[in-house]
DSSP file (Angstrom, degrees, kcal/mol; ACC not computed):
  #  RESIDUE AA STRUCTURE BP1 BP2  ACC     N-H-->O    O-->H-N    N-H-->O    O-->H-N    TCO  KAPPA ALPHA  PHI   PSI    X-CA   Y-CA   Z-CA
    1    1 A X              0   0    0      0, 0.0     2,-0.6     0, 0.0     7,-0.1   0.000 360.0 360.0 360.0 140.5   -1.5 -118.8  125.6
    2    2 A X    >   -     0   0    0      5,-0.2     3,-1.9     1,-0.2     5,-0.0  -0.640 360.0-150.5 -75.4 115.5    0.5 -116.5  127.7
    3    3 A X  T 3  S+     0   0    0     -2,-0.6    -1,-0.2     1,-0.3     0, 0.0   0.662  95.5  54.4 -66.0 -13.1   -1.1 -113.1  127.3
    4    4 A X  T 3  S+     0   0    0      2,-0.0     2,-0.4    -3,-0.0    -1,-0.3   0.523  91.6  89.9 -96.6  -3.3    2.3 -111.4  127.9
    5    5 A X    <   -     0   0    0     -3,-1.9     4,-0.1     1,-0.1     0, 0.0  -0.757  60.8-156.4 -95.4 133.5    4.1 -113.4  125.1
    6    6 A X  S    S+     0   0    0     -2,-0.4     2,-0.2     2,-0.1    -1,-0.1   0.753  72.2  88.6 -75.2 -25.3    4.3 -112.1  121.6
    7    7 A X  S    S-     0   0    0      1,-0.1    -5,-0.2    46,-0.1    -2,-0.1  -0.503  86.3-107.4 -78.3 141.5    4.9 -115.6  120.3
    8    8 A X        -     0   0    0     42,-0.4     2,-0.3    -2,-0.2    -1,-0.1  -0.251  39.4 -94.8 -62.2 152.9    1.9 -117.8  119.3
    9    9 A X        -     0   0    0      1,-0.1    -1,-0.1    -4,-0.1     0, 0.0  -0.558  33.9-166.2 -69.5 128.8    1.0 -120.7  121.5
   10   10 A X        +     0   0    0     -2,-0.3    -1,-0.1     4,-0.1     2,-0.1   0.102  41.4 129.5-108.5  21.1    2.6 -123.9  120.0
   11   11 A X  S  > S-     0   0    0      1,-0.1     4,-2.5     4,-0.0     5,-0.3  -0.386  73.8-112.6 -69.3 154.4    0.6 -126.4  122.0
   12   12 A X  H  > S+     0   0    0      1,-0.2     4,-2.1     2,-0.2     5,-0.1   0.866 118.4  54.4 -59.1 -33.9   -0.9 -129.2  119.9
   13   13 A X  H  > S+     0   0    0      2,-0.2     4,-2.1     1,-0.2    -1,-0.2   0.904 109.1  46.6 -61.6 -43.5   -4.4 -127.7  120.7
   14   14 A X  H  > S+     0   0    0     -3,-0.2     4,-2.3     2,-0.2    -2,-0.2   0.875 111.1  50.7 -65.2 -43.0   -3.5 -124.3  119.5
   15   15 A X  H  X S+     0   0    0     -4,-2.5     4,-2.4     1,-0.2    -1,-0.2   0.878 109.8  51.6 -65.4 -37.0   -1.9 -125.6  116.3
   16   16 A X  H  X S+     0   0    0     -4,-2.1     4,-2.4    -5,-0.3    -2,-0.2   0.903 108.6  50.6 -69.3 -37.9   -5.1 -127.6  115.6
   17   17 A X  H  X S+     0   0    0     -4,-2.1     4,-2.2     2,-0.2    -2,-0.2   0.915 112.2  47.0 -63.2 -41.5   -7.3 -124.5  116.1
   18   18 A X  H  X S+     0   0    0     -4,-2.3     4,-2.1     2,-0.2    -2,-0.2   0.882 111.3  52.2 -67.2 -36.3   -5.2 -122.6  113.7
   19   19 A X  H  X S+     0   0    0     -4,-2.4     4,-2.4    29,-0.2    -2,-0.2   0.943 111.5  46.1 -59.0 -50.0   -5.2 -125.4  111.2
   20   20 A X  H  X S+     0   0    0     -4,-2.4     4,-2.4     1,-0.2    -2,-0.2   0.909 112.4  50.0 -62.2 -45.1   -8.9 -125.6  111.3
   21   21 A X  H  X S+     0   0    0     -4,-2.2     4,-1.9     1,-0.2    -1,-0.2   0.860 111.7  49.1 -60.0 -39.0   -9.4 -121.9  111.0
   22   22 A X  H  X S+     0   0    0     -4,-2.1     4,-2.5     2,-0.2    -2,-0.2   0.866 110.5  50.1 -71.6 -36.8   -7.0 -121.8  108.1
   23   23 A X  H  X S+     0   0    0     -4,-2.4     4,-2.7     2,-0.2    -2,-0.2   0.905 109.5  50.7 -65.9 -39.7   -8.8 -124.6  106.4
   24   24 A X  H  X S+     0   0    0     -4,-2.4     4,-2.2     2,-0.2    -2,-0.2   0.909 111.7  48.0 -64.0 -41.3  -12.2 -123.0  106.8
   25   25 A X  H  X S+     0   0    0     -4,-1.9     4,-2.4     2,-0.2    -2,-0.2   0.914 111.1  51.4 -62.0 -44.5  -10.7 -119.7  105.3
   26   26 A X  H  X S+     0   0    0     -4,-2.5     4,-2.9     1,-0.2     5,-0.2   0.937 109.0  51.2 -61.7 -45.3   -9.2 -121.7  102.4
   27   27 A X  H  X S+     0   0    0     -4,-2.7     4,-2.0     1,-0.2    -1,-0.2   0.925 110.2  47.8 -58.9 -44.2  -12.6 -123.3  101.7
   28   28 A X  H  X S+     0   0    0     -4,-2.2     4,-0.6     1,-0.2    -1,-0.2   0.884 112.6  50.1 -65.2 -35.1  -14.4 -120.0  101.7
   29   29 A X  H ><>S+     0   0    0     -4,-2.4     5,-2.1     1,-0.2     3,-0.9   0.900 107.1  53.7 -65.2 -41.2  -11.7 -118.6   99.3
   30   30 A X  H ><5S+     0   0    0     -4,-2.9     3,-1.6     1,-0.3    -1,-0.2   0.874 102.7  57.3 -63.2 -35.0  -12.0 -121.6   97.0
   31   31 A X  H 3<5S+     0   0    0     -4,-2.0    -1,-0.3     1,-0.3    -2,-0.2   0.767 107.5  50.5 -64.0 -20.9  -15.8 -121.0   96.8
   32   32 A X  T <<5S-     0   0    0     -3,-0.9    -1,-0.3    -4,-0.6    -2,-0.2   0.271 133.1 -88.0-100.0  11.1  -14.9 -117.5   95.6
   33   33 A X  T < 5 +     0   0    0     -3,-1.6    -3,-0.2     1,-0.2    -2,-0.1   0.675  59.8 178.6  96.8  21.6  -12.4 -118.6   92.9
   34   34 A X      < -     0   0    0     -5,-2.1     2,-0.4    -8,-0.2    -1,-0.2  -0.245  13.3-156.1 -55.3 139.5   -9.1 -118.9   94.9
   35   35 A X        -     0   0    0      1,-0.0    -1,-0.0     0, 0.0    -5,-0.0  -0.971  36.6 -88.0-119.5 135.9   -6.2 -120.1   92.8
   36   36 A X        -     0   0    0     -2,-0.4     2,-0.5     1,-0.1    -1,-0.0  -0.095  43.0-170.0 -48.4 132.0   -3.3 -121.8   94.6
   37   37 A X     >  -     0   0    0      1,-0.1     4,-2.3     2,-0.0     5,-0.2  -0.959  13.3-159.0-127.2 110.1   -0.7 -119.3   95.8
   38   38 A X  H  > S+     0   0    0     -2,-0.5     4,-1.9     1,-0.2     5,-0.1   0.767  93.2  54.9 -63.6 -28.1    2.5 -120.8   97.1
   39   39 A X  H  > S+     0   0    0      2,-0.2     4,-2.2     1,-0.2    -1,-0.2   0.905 111.9  44.8 -72.0 -43.1    3.4 -117.6   99.0
   40   40 A X  H  > S+     0   0    0     -3,-0.2     4,-2.9     2,-0.2    -2,-0.2   0.943 113.2  49.9 -60.8 -49.7    0.0 -117.7  100.8
   41   41 A X  H  X S+     0   0    0     -4,-2.3     4,-2.4     1,-0.2    -2,-0.2   0.875 111.3  49.4 -65.1 -39.8    0.2 -121.5  101.5
   42   42 A X  H  X S+     0   0    0     -4,-1.9     4,-2.4     2,-0.2    -1,-0.2   0.952 112.2  47.8 -63.0 -47.6    3.8 -121.1  102.9
   43   43 A X  H  X S+     0   0    0     -4,-2.2     4,-2.6     1,-0.2    -2,-0.2   0.910 110.2  53.3 -60.5 -42.2    2.6 -118.2  105.2
   44   44 A X  H  X S+     0   0    0     -4,-2.9     4,-2.8     1,-0.2    -1,-0.2   0.926 107.9  50.4 -58.3 -45.9   -0.3 -120.4  106.2
   45   45 A X  H  X S+     0   0    0     -4,-2.4     4,-2.1     1,-0.2    -2,-0.2   0.888 111.6  47.1 -58.9 -42.0    2.0 -123.2  107.2
   46   46 A X  H  X>S+     0   0    0     -4,-2.4     5,-2.5     2,-0.2     6,-0.8   0.882 113.1  49.7 -68.1 -37.0    4.2 -120.9  109.3
   47   47 A X  H ><5S+     0   0    0     -4,-2.6     3,-1.2    -5,-0.2    -2,-0.2   0.956 110.7  49.0 -64.6 -50.7    1.1 -119.4  110.9
   48   48 A X  H 3<5S+     0   0    0     -4,-2.8   -30,-0.2     1,-0.3   -29,-0.2   0.892 109.7  52.0 -53.2 -46.4   -0.4 -122.8  111.8
   49   49 A X  H 3<5S-     0   0    0     -4,-2.1    -1,-0.3    -5,-0.2    -2,-0.2   0.645 115.8-116.1 -69.8 -14.2    3.0 -124.0  113.3
   50   50 A X  T <<5S+     0   0    0     -3,-1.2   -42,-0.4    -4,-0.7    -3,-0.2   0.666  80.2 125.2  87.9  16.0    3.1 -120.9  115.5
   51   51 A X  S   <S+     0   0    0     -5,-2.5     2,-0.3    -6,-0.2    -4,-0.2   0.816  74.5  29.4 -78.1 -28.5    6.2 -119.5  113.8
   52   52 A X  S    S-     0   0    0     -6,-0.8    -2,-0.2    -9,-0.1    -1,-0.1  -0.919  80.9-122.6-128.6 153.2    4.5 -116.2  113.0
   53   53 A X     >  -     0   0    0     -2,-0.3     4,-2.0     1,-0.1     5,-0.1  -0.319  34.5-102.3 -84.4 173.8    1.7 -114.1  114.7
   54   54 A X  H  > S+     0   0    0      2,-0.2     4,-2.5     1,-0.2     5,-0.2   0.876 125.1  51.8 -60.7 -39.0   -1.5 -113.0  113.0
   55   55 A X  H  > S+     0   0    0      2,-0.2     4,-2.2     1,-0.2    -1,-0.2   0.871 110.0  48.0 -68.8 -37.2    0.0 -109.5  112.7
   56   56 A X  H  > S+     0   0    0      2,-0.2     4,-2.2     1,-0.2    -1,-0.2   0.866 110.7  52.8 -69.8 -35.2    3.2 -110.9  111.0
   57   57 A X  H  X S+     0   0    0     -4,-2.0     4,-2.2     2,-0.2    -2,-0.2   0.955 110.7  46.3 -63.2 -50.5    1.0 -113.0  108.7
   58   58 A X  H  X S+     0   0    0     -4,-2.5     4,-2.8     1,-0.2    -2,-0.2   0.904 110.1  53.0 -60.1 -42.0   -1.0 -110.0  107.6
   59   59 A X  H  X S+     0   0    0     -4,-2.2     4,-2.4     1,-0.2    -1,-0.2   0.920 108.3  51.5 -63.2 -41.3    2.1 -107.9  107.0
   60   60 A X  H  X S+     0   0    0     -4,-2.2     4,-2.1     1,-0.2    -1,-0.2   0.910 111.8  46.8 -54.7 -42.9    3.4 -110.7  104.8
   61   61 A X  H  X S+     0   0    0     -4,-2.2     4,-2.7     2,-0.2     5,-0.2   0.935 111.0  50.8 -71.2 -44.9    0.3 -110.7  102.8
   62   62 A X  H  X S+     0   0    0     -4,-2.8     4,-1.5     1,-0.2    -1,-0.2   0.890 111.6  47.9 -59.6 -38.2    0.2 -106.9  102.5
   63   63 A X  H  X S+     0   0    0     -4,-2.4     4,-1.2     2,-0.2    -1,-0.2   0.885 110.2  53.2 -65.4 -39.4    3.7 -106.9  101.2
   64   64 A X  H >X S+     0   0    0     -4,-2.1     4,-1.7     1,-0.2     3,-0.6   0.948 111.8  44.8 -58.9 -51.5    2.9 -109.7   98.7
   65   65 A X  H 3< S+     0   0    0     -4,-2.7    -1,-0.2     1,-0.3    -2,-0.2   0.731 106.9  57.6 -71.4 -22.6    0.0 -107.7   97.3
   66   66 A X  H 3< S+     0   0    0     -4,-1.5    -1,-0.3    -5,-0.2    -2,-0.2   0.809 111.1  44.5 -71.7 -31.0    1.9 -104.5   97.1
   67   67 A X  H <<        0   0    0     -4,-1.2    -2,-0.2    -3,-0.6    -1,-0.2   0.830 360.0 360.0 -78.1 -34.1    4.5 -106.4   94.9
   68   68 A X     <        0   0    0     -4,-1.7    -1,-0.2    -5,-0.1    -2,-0.1   0.472 360.0 360.0 -70.8 360.0    1.9 -108.1   92.7
């Protein structure tokens, strides 16, 4: 990843790393009673694809929980 770029790395390797990390987080959440949330899953897909940064992902989730 270019350290000067704000956009996430979209290489296949980077996408796979984000996918694995997201799956591990989802598994941990399921063990704690996670119920499917379409907004979270859509944000996860955008994050995995490299469309949004970690910071943008967190901002989306904070906004979501402020509305809930």
